[in-house]
Residue, then its C-alpha position, 0 to 999 in steps of 0.5 A: m517506531d522506525a521505518d524498518g519496524a513499521w515495514e515488518r508490520g506490513k502484510v506479507v503476500e504469498d508468492y512475493d518477497p517480503a523484503i521487497i513488497r508488502k501490503d498496507g492495512f488497507g490492501a494497497w501495495i507498497y515497495r520497501d525502497h519507496h519509503g518516504w516517496q509519493s509514488h504509486f507504491g510509496w509509503t510512510a510509517c504511521g503509528g508504527r505501521p506502514f501505509q501507502w502514502m495516500n492512506a497515511d491520514a486514514g491510518r493515523d486518524g481511522g478515516p476512510c482509505e483512498i488507495t487499495s489494490n486490484g490484482r497487481r495494481n493500486v487503485p483509488v477506492g470507489v473509482p471504477d477500474p478501467y482495466k477490469d475487463r481487459t485481458e492484456y495490458 
């Protein structure tokens, strides 16, 4: 499956334009224009599904994911969020 087909299988998030931004199967944010990039919101297609590039191995092999989201940010799994209690960014 090509990138367009994989993108269509990404999770649509309410209040966000699905042509621009979606989430992968682990809840990490991905941007359509970042396909093939190793950026914060970069992604790749694995098994016909989109995955944030750091989650690609987990998507392919069924292992644990490395990145998920917390609010509007992608964060590493299992690492405390330093912004958790902040009200301003």
